[in-house]
C-alpha positions in Angstrom: -36.8 13.9 91.2 -33.4 13.0 92.5 -33.0 9.7 94.3 -29.9 8.4 96.0 -29.4 4.7 96.6 -26.6 2.8 98.2 -25.7 -0.9 97.6 -27.3 -2.0 100.9 -30.7 -0.8 99.4 -31.0 2.4 101.5 -32.8 5.0 99.4 -33.1 8.7 100.0 -35.5 10.9 97.9 -34.2 14.5 97.2 -31.0 14.0 99.1 -29.1 17.0 100.6 -25.5 17.7 99.9 -24.5 16.5 103.4 -26.5 13.3 103.0 -24.6 12.5 99.7 -21.3 13.2 101.5 -22.2 10.9 104.3 -23.4 8.2 102.0 -20.1 8.4 100.0 -18.0 8.4 103.2 -19.7 5.3 104.5 -19.2 3.2 101.4 -17.4 0.0 102.2 -14.7 -1.5 99.9 -15.8 -4.0 97.4 -19.0 -4.1 95.5 -20.8 -1.4 97.4 -22.0 1.6 95.4 -23.8 4.8 95.5 -26.2 5.9 92.7 -27.7 9.3 92.2 -30.5 9.1 89.6 -32.7 11.7 88.0 -36.2 10.5 87.4 -38.1 13.0 85.3 -41.2 12.2 83.2 -40.0 14.8 80.6 -36.7 13.1 80.0 -36.3 9.8 78.2 -33.6 7.3 79.1 -31.4 6.8 82.1 -29.8 9.8 83.8 -27.5 8.9 86.7 -24.0 9.1 88.2 -22.7 6.2 90.3 -19.6 5.4 92.3 -18.1 2.1 93.6 -15.4 2.0 96.2 -13.2 -0.8 95.0 -11.1 -3.3 96.9 -7.9 -1.4 95.9 -9.1 1.8 97.6 -10.0 3.5 94.3 -13.3 5.0 93.3 -14.8 3.9 90.0 -17.1 6.8 88.9 -19.6 6.5 86.0 -22.3 8.6 84.6 -24.9 8.0 81.9 -26.6 10.8 79.9 -29.8 9.2 78.7 -28.6 6.6 76.3 -26.4 3.6 76.7 -24.0 5.0 74.2 -23.5 8.0 76.5 -22.1 6.0 79.4 -18.7 7.2 80.7 -16.3 5.9 83.4 -13.2 7.0 85.2 -11.2 5.9 88.3 -9.6 8.0 91.0 -8.2 7.7 94.5 -9.7 11.0 95.6 -12.9 10.8 97.6 -12.9 14.6 97.6 -12.9 14.7 93.7 -15.7 12.1 93.7 -17.8 14.1 96.1 -17.3 17.2 93.9 -18.4 15.3 90.8 -21.5 13.9 92.6 -22.6 17.2 93.9 -21.8 19.0 90.7 -23.9 16.5 88.7 -26.6 16.6 91.4 -26.8 20.4 91.2 -26.4 20.5 87.4 -23.3 22.6 87.6 -21.2 23.1 84.5 -17.7 21.7 84.6 -18.4 18.9 87.1 -16.7 16.5 84.7 -13.4 18.4 84.7 -10.4 17.0 86.5 -11.0 13.4 85.2 -10.0 11.4 82.2 -13.4 9.9 81.1 -13.7 6.8 78.9 -16.8 6.2 76.9 -17.8 2.6 77.7 -21.2 2.8 75.9 -20.2 -0.1 73.7 -20.4 -2.4 76.8 -24.1 -1.6 77.0 -25.2 -1.8 73.4 -28.1 -4.1 72.9 -27.8 -7.3 70.8 -30.1 -5.7 68.3 -27.8 -2.8 67.8 -24.8 -5.1 67.3 -26.7 -7.2 64.7 -27.7 -4.1 62.8 -24.0 -3.2 62.3 -22.5 -4.1 59.0 -19.7 -6.8 59.1 -16.5 -6.4 57.1 
């Protein structure tokens, strides 16, 4: 099931494309965010895409494909591109990541146990 949540705690189950567009357009600058999350008993891990409208009028867009190591981030000024990515992800369309320069930030979410298991030089 797909669930959309905005920073003020408003949640929509199985959101429509217009609902996602409205939620994105209504984000206020700062720490407010929109998360689209797939909750599926057959899939392990966290599957989501999220966006935060930052104080400097940019959108910080992130997605995670199951594991913390598969967490990616980009920044854009285009609300239209963000909406395209959100809807593409939501509808599982190929190519929704195109048009962005993604950075893998999975290292920021590695658990302490993972870091301790790594050999030191």
